[in-house]
N, CA, C and O of each residue as an XYZ file, in Angstrom:
464
protein
N     -52.106    -47.125     53.579
C     -52.479    -45.515     52.576
C     -51.743    -45.689     51.543
O     -50.768    -46.428     51.405
N     -52.296    -44.900     50.729
C     -51.999    -45.011     49.312
C     -51.390    -43.457     49.369
O     -51.944    -42.583     50.035
N     -49.907    -43.170     48.409
C     -49.965    -42.054     47.910
C     -49.391    -41.059     46.616
O     -48.791    -41.282     45.565
N     -49.684    -40.383     46.999
C     -50.659    -39.747     46.142
C     -49.234    -39.360     45.511
O     -48.243    -38.811     45.993
N     -49.606    -39.993     43.920
C     -47.752    -39.748     43.335
C     -48.559    -38.728     41.996
O     -48.594    -39.534     41.067
N     -48.875    -38.068     41.737
C     -49.378    -36.651     40.511
C     -48.165    -36.361     40.074
O     -47.256    -36.007     40.824
N     -48.016    -36.542     38.307
C     -46.554    -36.446     38.040
C     -47.484    -35.336     36.921
O     -48.709    -35.389     37.031
N     -46.880    -34.345     35.858
C     -47.382    -34.010     34.845
C     -45.534    -33.602     34.685
O     -45.096    -33.107     35.723
N     -44.987    -33.683     34.092
C     -44.259    -33.055     31.680
C     -44.387    -32.665     31.575
O     -45.601    -32.764     31.756
N     -44.127    -31.212     31.089
C     -44.504    -30.381     30.116
C     -43.179    -30.055     29.268
O     -42.160    -30.079     29.958
N     -42.968    -29.724     27.772
C     -41.992    -30.254     27.312
C     -42.751    -28.715     26.038
O     -43.824    -28.546     25.459
N     -41.107    -27.732     26.168
C     -41.721    -26.243     25.858
C     -40.257    -25.514     24.813
O     -39.088    -25.850     25.000
N     -40.547    -24.862     24.134
C     -39.385    -24.030     24.012
C     -39.446    -22.051     23.804
O     -40.437    -21.321     23.816
N     -38.522    -21.825     23.695
C     -38.952    -19.941     24.472
C     -36.927    -19.758     23.560
O     -35.861    -20.350     23.728
N     -37.350    -18.749     22.764
C     -36.598    -17.844     22.140
C     -37.016    -16.419     22.791
O     -38.080    -15.803     22.855
N     -35.769    -16.188     23.221
C     -35.344    -14.216     24.126
C     -34.525    -13.367     22.826
O     -33.525    -13.623     22.156
N     -35.542    -12.193     22.859
C     -34.601    -10.937     21.930
C     -35.287    -11.083     20.771
O     -34.544    -11.215     19.800
N     -36.535    -11.107     20.518
C     -36.888    -11.336     19.608
C     -37.625     -9.751     18.460
O     -38.327     -9.175     19.290
N     -37.666     -9.476     18.010
C     -38.179     -8.157     17.458
C     -39.818     -8.041     16.686
O     -40.256     -8.667     15.721
N     -40.338     -7.201     17.366
C     -42.135     -7.258     16.193
C     -42.012     -7.851     15.266
O     -43.024     -8.316     14.742
N     -40.497     -8.118     14.582
C     -40.971     -8.456     12.619
C     -40.510     -9.942     13.127
O     -41.050    -10.905     12.583
N     -39.924    -10.077     13.739
C     -39.669    -11.830     14.490
C     -40.505    -12.193     14.480
O     -41.013    -12.894     13.605
N     -40.951    -11.829     15.485
C     -42.284    -12.690     16.328
C     -43.136    -12.996     14.985
O     -43.589    -14.136     15.085
N     -43.377    -12.614     14.215
C     -44.300    -11.869     13.385
C     -43.946    -13.211     12.466
O     -44.656    -13.926     11.759
N     -42.923    -13.224     12.704
C     -42.483    -14.565     10.861
C     -42.076    -15.737     11.993
O     -41.974    -16.840     11.455
N     -41.851    -15.748     13.267
C     -42.281    -17.025     13.670
C     -44.006    -17.500     14.500
O     -44.238    -18.327     15.381
N     -44.720    -16.785     13.926
C     -45.689    -16.838     14.096
C     -46.207    -17.167     12.580
O     -47.413    -17.375     12.709
N     -45.949    -17.270     11.583
C     -46.449    -17.541     10.525
C     -45.736    -18.201     10.394
O     -46.422    -19.185     10.116
N     -44.438    -18.627     10.351
C     -43.841    -20.144     10.730
C     -44.192    -21.264     10.756
O     -44.194    -22.176      9.929
N     -44.707    -21.092     12.454
C     -46.460    -22.470     13.246
C     -47.330    -22.067     13.082
O     -47.709    -21.291     13.959
N     -48.235    -22.282     11.908
C     -49.530    -21.599     11.708
C     -49.724    -22.840     12.830
O     -48.961    -23.796     12.688
N     -50.725    -22.889     13.973
C     -51.563    -23.589     14.433
C     -50.953    -23.797     15.908
O     -51.278    -24.638     16.746
N     -50.171    -22.992     15.968
C     -49.368    -23.280     17.344
C     -49.479    -22.354     18.404
O     -48.900    -21.282     18.227
N     -50.364    -22.593     19.946
C     -50.588    -21.047     20.330
C     -49.213    -20.663     20.642
O     -48.320    -21.492     20.817
N     -49.035    -19.250     20.716
C     -47.305    -18.960     21.338
C     -47.993    -18.185     22.360
O     -49.075    -17.704     22.027
N     -47.595    -17.986     23.474
C     -46.785    -16.820     24.784
C     -45.890    -16.146     24.721
O     -44.775    -16.512     25.090
N     -46.244    -14.508     24.042
C     -45.361    -13.457     24.053
C     -45.215    -12.668     25.246
O     -46.268    -12.178     25.656
N     -43.876    -12.352     26.093
C     -43.876    -11.652     26.599
C     -42.847    -10.493     26.712
O     -41.780    -11.074     26.911
N     -42.676     -9.516     26.696
C     -42.419     -8.162     26.070
C     -41.220     -8.285     27.564
O     -41.347     -8.627     28.740
N     -40.041     -7.776     26.664
C     -39.340     -7.619     27.278
C     -38.498     -5.970     26.720
O     -37.429     -5.832     26.124
N     -38.966     -5.468     26.948
C     -37.780     -3.732     27.111
C     -38.275     -3.616     25.100
O     -39.360     -3.722     24.528
N     -37.028     -3.389     24.650
C     -37.258     -3.423     23.099
C     -38.094     -4.356     22.098
O     -38.856     -4.232     21.139
N     -37.335     -5.661     23.112
C     -37.983     -6.724     22.520
C     -38.964     -7.874     23.129
O     -39.397     -7.811     24.280
N     -39.302     -9.072     22.104
C     -40.189    -10.649     22.699
C     -39.296    -11.503     23.233
O     -38.164    -11.781     22.836
N     -39.950    -11.930     24.246
C     -39.137    -13.220     24.426
C     -40.858    -14.283     24.511
O     -41.640    -14.115     25.446
N     -41.169    -15.422     23.223
C     -41.220    -16.193     22.647
C     -41.588    -17.466     23.334
O     -40.482    -17.945     23.583
N     -42.650    -18.452     23.872
C     -42.687    -19.861     24.208
C     -43.804    -20.045     23.656
O     -44.754    -19.314     23.374
N     -43.442    -21.698     23.472
C     -44.877    -22.277     22.836
C     -44.577    -23.872     23.922
O     -43.642    -23.697     24.704
N     -44.861    -24.477     23.964
C     -45.614    -25.736     24.026
C     -44.693    -26.853     23.025
O     -44.194    -26.416     21.988
N     -44.584    -27.714     23.255
C     -43.924    -28.785     22.228
C     -44.363    -30.711     22.509
O     -44.025    -31.629     23.257
N     -45.341    -30.451     21.309
C     -45.642    -32.532     22.417
C     -45.640    -33.173     20.570
O     -45.475    -32.382     19.641
N     -45.820    -34.462     20.378
C     -45.068    -35.005     19.767
C     -45.483    -35.318     18.782
O     -44.986    -36.147     18.019
N     -47.033    -34.349     18.548
C     -47.574    -34.175     16.853
C     -47.718    -32.880     16.328
O     -48.489    -32.547     15.429
N     -46.461    -31.752     17.310
C     -46.711    -30.527     16.979
C     -45.879    -30.416     15.800
O     -44.727    -30.719     16.112
N     -46.023    -29.965     13.999
C     -45.458    -29.806     13.435
C     -43.472    -28.352     14.151
O     -43.317    -27.214     14.595
N     -42.866    -29.177     13.889
C     -41.430    -27.432     13.776
C     -40.705    -27.383     12.544
O     -39.611    -26.854     12.351
N     -41.493    -28.041     11.665
C     -40.286    -27.856      9.708
C     -40.771    -25.831     10.252
O     -39.639    -25.428      9.984
N     -40.999    -25.429     10.400
C     -41.450    -24.075     10.828
C     -40.673    -23.597     11.597
O     -40.371    -22.408     11.488
N     -40.310    -24.134     12.264
C     -38.964    -23.413     13.811
C     -37.810    -23.733     12.396
O     -38.255    -23.175     11.393
N     -37.312    -24.014     12.292
C     -36.550    -25.002     12.101
C     -35.987    -23.675     11.089
O     -34.988    -23.036     11.418
N     -36.879    -23.315      9.643
C     -36.597    -22.759      8.622
C     -36.267    -21.334      9.320
O     -35.279    -20.678      8.992
N     -37.278    -20.876     10.412
C     -36.859    -19.646     11.233
C     -35.813    -19.125     11.401
O     -35.262    -18.065     11.103
N     -35.425    -20.750     12.356
C     -34.297    -20.133     12.978
C     -33.017    -19.666     11.684
O     -32.726    -18.506     11.394
N     -32.602    -20.531     11.259
C     -32.106    -20.490     10.383
C     -32.217    -19.302      9.095
O     -31.241    -18.997      8.408
N     -33.719    -18.652      8.903
C     -32.879    -17.548      7.652
C     -33.317    -15.968      8.944
O     -33.288    -14.789      8.591
N     -33.645    -16.423     10.259
C     -33.833    -14.579     10.477
C     -32.185    -15.025     11.944
O     -32.156    -14.698     13.131
N     -30.964    -15.938     11.019
C     -30.081    -15.930     12.062
C     -29.753    -15.881     12.808
O     -28.726    -15.302     13.160
N     -31.055    -16.939     13.864
C     -30.781    -16.382     15.526
C     -29.785    -16.864     16.284
O     -30.331    -17.881     16.711
N     -28.788    -16.855     16.720
C     -28.013    -17.026     17.738
C     -28.452    -17.892     18.897
O     -29.228    -17.456     19.747
N     -27.971    -19.086     18.935
C     -28.390    -20.760     19.493
C     -28.806    -20.055     21.000
O     -29.937    -20.140     21.478
N     -27.748    -19.399     21.597
C     -27.304    -18.758     22.740
C     -29.154    -17.661     23.279
O     -29.637    -17.206     24.316
N     -29.464    -17.718     22.086
C     -31.283    -16.812     22.763
C     -32.482    -17.680     22.546
O     -33.618    -17.238     22.717
N     -32.178    -19.248     22.068
C     -33.274    -20.018     22.567
C     -33.077    -21.909     23.003
O     -32.242    -22.578     22.395
N     -33.877    -22.471     23.988
C     -33.952    -22.946     24.897
C     -34.899    -23.994     24.379
O     -35.906    -23.507     23.865
N     -34.813    -25.777     24.381
C     -36.115    -26.492     24.755
C     -36.451    -26.705     26.427
O     -36.043    -27.598     27.170
N     -37.009    -25.984     26.618
C     -37.565    -25.712     28.238
C     -38.092    -27.224     28.694
O     -38.605    -27.593     27.638
N     -38.248    -28.173     29.511
C     -38.467    -29.563     30.069
C     -39.176    -28.922     31.571
O     -38.547    -28.032     32.142
N     -40.387    -29.373     32.121
C     -40.964    -28.505     33.254
C     -41.246    -29.979     34.108
O     -42.256    -30.642     33.870
N     -40.252    -30.396     35.106
C     -41.307    -31.403     35.810
C     -42.704    -30.576     36.819
O     -42.538    -29.536     37.457
N     -43.720    -31.172     36.756
C     -44.215    -30.176     38.426
C     -44.793    -32.131     39.066
O     -45.623    -32.938     38.646
N     -44.000    -32.132     39.985
C     -44.773    -33.951     41.097
C     -45.361    -33.586     42.144
O     -45.729    -32.429     42.352
N     -45.522    -34.617     42.976
C     -46.182    -34.666     44.408
C     -45.327    -34.858     45.011
O     -44.927    -34.034     45.834
N     -44.694    -36.133     44.788
C     -43.249    -36.605     44.776
C     -42.189    -35.621     45.602
O     -42.168    -34.391     45.583
N     -41.398    -36.441     46.264
C     -40.086    -35.214     46.780
C     -38.653    -35.037     46.197
O     -37.668    -34.509     46.713
N     -38.877    -35.886     44.435
C     -37.787    -36.201     43.591
C     -38.379    -37.417     42.884
O     -38.836    -38.482     43.299
N     -38.196    -36.842     41.568
C     -37.910    -37.262     40.439
C     -37.371    -37.376     39.237
O     -36.605    -36.413     39.271
N     -37.160    -38.059     37.780
C     -36.451    -36.776     37.197
C     -37.273    -37.331     35.864
O     -38.278    -37.926     36.254
N     -37.197    -37.328     34.801
C     -37.545    -36.616     32.846
C     -36.932    -38.340     32.194
O     -35.914    -38.887     32.619
N     -37.423    -38.650     31.614
C     -37.339    -39.076     30.479
C     -37.698    -38.156     29.168
O     -38.831    -37.728     28.947
N     -36.712    -37.952     28.445
C     -36.832    -37.248     27.278
C     -37.044    -38.160     26.107
O     -36.290    -39.075     25.775
N     -38.647    -37.648     25.265
C     -38.786    -38.374     24.992
C     -38.340    -38.349     23.273
O     -38.669    -37.229     22.883
N     -37.628    -39.261     21.917
C     -37.395    -38.506     21.281
C     -37.441    -37.398     20.310
O     -36.495    -36.840     19.754
N     -38.607    -37.192     20.212
C     -39.532    -36.323     18.635
C     -38.698    -34.475     20.578
O     -38.593    -33.255     20.450
N     -38.449    -35.233     21.649
C     -37.459    -33.860     22.065
C     -36.261    -33.485     22.323
O     -35.792    -32.458     22.812
N     -35.531    -35.066     21.682
C     -34.187    -34.920     22.027
C     -33.631    -34.112     19.996
O     -32.764    -33.297     19.680
N     -34.794    -34.992     19.046
C     -34.305    -34.984     18.274
C     -35.147    -32.975     17.876
O     -35.240    -32.425     16.779
N     -35.456    -32.591     18.859
C     -35.374    -30.984     18.919
C     -34.418    -31.064     19.213
O     -33.632    -30.950     18.273
N     -33.868    -31.263     20.384
C     -32.655    -30.824     20.643
C     -31.682    -30.184     20.061
O     -31.441    -28.991     19.872
N     -30.905    -31.645     19.682
C     -30.524    -31.849     17.601
C     -30.212    -31.125     16.531
O     -29.209    -30.864     15.867
N     -31.811    -30.769     16.553
C     -31.692    -29.495     15.237
C     -31.953    -28.815     15.503
O     -32.829    -28.299     14.809
N     -31.591    -28.194     16.538
C     -31.774    -26.408     16.536
C     -30.853    -25.765     18.518
O     -30.813    -24.705     19.143
N     -30.361    -27.077     18.715
C     -28.411    -26.991     18.879
C     -28.815    -26.370     20.105
O     -28.497    -27.182     20.974
N     -29.320    -25.416     20.626
C     -30.003    -24.552     21.608
C     -29.651    -25.021     23.445
O     -28.785    -25.678     24.023
N     -30.046    -24.770     23.575
C     -29.965    -24.366     25.186
C     -31.566    -25.702     25.800
O     -32.710    -25.890     25.386
N     -30.665    -26.337     26.995
C     -32.625    -26.863     27.291
C     -32.047    -26.955     29.211
O     -31.058    -27.382     29.808
N     -33.035    -26.439     29.492
C     -33.416    -25.735     30.860
C     -34.679    -25.947     31.248
O     -35.786    -25.549     30.886
N     -34.033    -27.046     32.501
C     -35.296    -27.486     33.232
C     -35.863    -27.056     34.895
O     -35.385    -26.725     35.980
N     -37.193    -27.316     34.255
C     -38.443    -26.799     35.853
C     -38.109    -27.865     36.423
O     -37.645    -28.776     35.737
N     -38.309    -28.056     38.226
C     -38.335    -29.013     38.906
C     -39.552    -28.364     40.364
O     -39.277    -27.683     41.352
N     -40.556    -28.803     40.013
C     -41.677    -28.308     41.343
C     -42.152    -29.777     42.119
O     -42.724    -30.767     41.663
N     -41.720    -29.503     43.300
C     -42.494    -30.905     44.681
C     -43.217    -30.728     44.757
O     -42.872    -30.092     45.754
N     -44.946    -30.474     44.693
C     -45.814    -29.522     44.969
C     -45.935    -30.512     46.220
O     -46.613    -31.474     45.860
N     -45.650    -30.602     47.168
C     -45.685    -31.337     48.234
C     -46.913    -31.024     48.888
O     -46.992    -29.857     49.271
N     -48.220    -32.009     49.190
C     -49.044    -31.338     50.961
C     -48.788    -31.613     51.718
O     -47.985    -32.544     51.781
N     -49.291    -30.994     52.866
C     -49.023    -31.287     54.206
C     -48.304    -32.861     55.218
O     -48.523    -34.034     54.915
N     -47.711    -32.522     56.046
C     -46.860    -33.825     56.540
C     -47.201    -34.298     57.552
O     -46.616    -35.283     58.001
């Protein structure tokens, strides 16, 4: 019997408590990067996927210019797997993002197990 070992890793970035003007500035700072925007009361939570080819210079400038507190943003690492255990090896471009932003790191692990 061949075991199904499907697996998906997603790396992203999430910023909480942004004003409408900050959302607009972030959108302008990251042209071509699809943003997911969720309203939370009077502010927004913005997230986007990060790939090795994602240009992040605009993000670094935005965080600095807007003086966004590091407690307000984090790198999001999600693993979805058909195994009941797994791990993640964080690629260099994500380690660099973590070092450059000095924000939080959040993990999500989902085991999509079939019937036994």
